[in-house]
Every structure is written in C-alpha cells, then in structure tokens.
C-alpha positions in Angstrom: -22.1 30.4 14.0 -22.7 31.5 10.5 -25.9 32.7 8.7 -26.7 31.5 5.2 -29.6 31.6 2.9 -32.5 29.4 4.0 -32.1 26.7 1.5 -28.3 26.2 2.1 -27.2 22.6 2.4 -24.6 21.1 4.7 -22.5 20.4 1.6 -22.5 24.0 0.7 -21.4 25.0 4.2 -18.7 22.4 4.2 -17.2 23.8 1.0 -16.1 26.9 2.8 -15.5 25.4 6.3 -12.0 24.5 7.5 -11.1 20.9 8.2 -14.3 19.4 6.7 -15.2 18.6 3.1 -18.6 18.2 1.3 -17.6 14.6 0.6 -17.1 13.7 4.3 -19.6 11.6 6.2 -23.1 13.0 6.2 -25.9 12.1 8.7 -29.1 10.6 7.3 -31.1 13.7 7.9 -28.5 15.8 5.9 -28.0 18.3 8.7 -24.4 17.4 9.6 -21.2 16.6 7.7 -18.2 15.5 9.8 -14.8 13.9 9.7 -12.0 13.4 12.3 -10.8 16.9 11.7 -14.0 19.0 11.5 -17.7 19.2 11.2 -20.6 21.5 10.3 -24.2 21.3 11.5 -27.5 23.1 11.1 -28.8 25.1 14.1 -32.4 25.1 15.0 -32.7 28.9 15.1 -36.2 30.4 14.9 -34.9 34.0 14.5 -33.1 33.3 11.3 -35.6 30.8 10.0 -38.3 33.5 10.3 -36.1 35.6 8.0 -35.7 32.7 5.6 -32.1 32.2 6.6 -30.3 29.3 8.1 -27.8 29.2 10.9 -24.8 26.8 10.8 -22.3 25.8 13.5 -18.8 24.5 12.6 -16.0 23.0 14.6 -12.5 21.9 13.7 -9.3 20.4 15.2 -6.6 23.0 15.1 -3.7 20.9 16.4 -2.0 18.6 14.0 -1.1 16.2 16.8 -4.7 15.9 18.1 -6.3 12.5 17.9 -9.9 13.2 17.3 -12.5 10.6 16.3 -15.1 11.4 13.6 -17.9 10.3 15.9 -16.6 12.6 18.6 -16.6 15.5 16.1 -20.2 14.7 15.3 -21.1 14.7 19.0 -19.3 18.0 19.4 -20.9 19.8 16.5 -24.4 18.5 17.6 -23.9 19.9 21.2 -22.5 23.2 19.9 -25.4 23.6 17.4 -27.9 22.8 20.3 -26.2 25.4 22.5 -26.3 28.1 19.8 -30.0 27.3 19.2 -30.7 27.9 22.9 -28.7 31.1 23.0 -30.2 34.6 23.0 -29.2 34.9 19.3 -31.8 32.3 18.4 -34.4 33.0 21.1 -37.9 32.3 20.1 
C-alpha cells in the first residue's frame, strides 16, 4: 500500500512500480494497470481521500519461472486493493 497525491493516476504509480509499466493493459475505469508480471490498483480508502490523497496497491511476480496470467494479476490486485480498503488503515 502506498499513499500518493489525490489526483495521481494509475500510469504515474506504474512508473515507479516493479514489474508493471504505464503502457501495460489498463482497465476502462483507469483504476488498474496490469501485465503478467505485476499490477497496480487504486484503493477505495476514505481516510486518505479525506486528506486529498490516494492509496494504491501493487503486486508483482518475483520468481522468474512463475507462469502468471495477466487476468490473474488483475484479479489479485483487485482483491488486494479491496482488502486494503476494508482494513483499519482505511476505516471509515
């Protein structure tokens, strides 16, 4: 979980994330960027949004012999972002 300025885009987060690039596949809503090696996604976090910040989750494959699928990475980052949003760090 990382905190950024409120108007930060998924492309900006992907620039500094490991194993995902700003040019990788982006969801229609612009909240997630993903590939077969990594993903970033915006977290629904009322605590940081109230401070005009945004919260982002990122995941990556760290084993070179791993056989991940891009759709699986999207599912993983969505579930992780949801869990972070429901955590005490983002409690309403």
